[in-house]
N, C-alpha and C positions, 0 to 999 in steps of 0.2 A: 758790347752786345747785351741787350736786356734779357733777363731770365724770364722764360715763359712758364706759366704754371698750368699745365694741361692735365685735366682730370677726366676720368671716364665715368659714365653713368653707372658702370658696373661696380664702382666703389661704394655705391649707396644702395640701400634697400628701397624698393618702390614706395613703401609706406613710411619711410624715414622722414622726419621733419628736418629740413635743411635751411640754411640762410642764403638768400640771394643778395650779394653784396653791392651790386651795381644794376642799373637799368639794363634790361635786355629787350631788344626790339626784334620782333619776327614779322614776316609779312602779314600775319593774321592777328597779332596781339602784342601788347606792350606789358612787360612784367616789371613791376616796380620793386625796388629793394625791400626785403622783408623775409618772413618765414613762409615756406611752402612745403608741401609734401613732394618728395623727389619725383614722383611719377607725373606731377603736374607741369614740371618745367621741361622746356625743349632741350634736345641734345646739345645744341650750340652753347647753351649756358654752361654746361659741364665742360665742353671742349675749350671754351674761352677762359676757364678758371674763375667763373663768377660765383660759384657755389662752394660753400664751406659746410663742414659738419658742425653741428652745435655741440658745445661742451656738455658732458654728462651732468644731470641734475644731482646735486649733493643733498644729503639730509633726508628727512622723512616728510616730504611735502604733502603726502596724502594724510598725514596725521595733524597738520596744522588746522587749528580751529580756535574756538573761544577758550581762553585759559580757564582752568577750573577755579571756582570761587569768584569769578568776575561777572557773574550773572546777577541781574537785579531780581529781587523776589517778586513773585506774581501774586 
């Protein structure tokens, strides 16, 4: 018997960025794999286990910029 991975929308914040791992078809729209805001995806995507949490971002991404001394003089 295969394992089913059923998740609930309640496990995610409405504004959380999540990853849709597989194509999800609904009567009104086709959702391609990629990153979405959890509130944009249909309940069936969560119930079918097609949605994963993204790993936390490590480091200081907001501090990434030009390295000091690497600028050309003007």
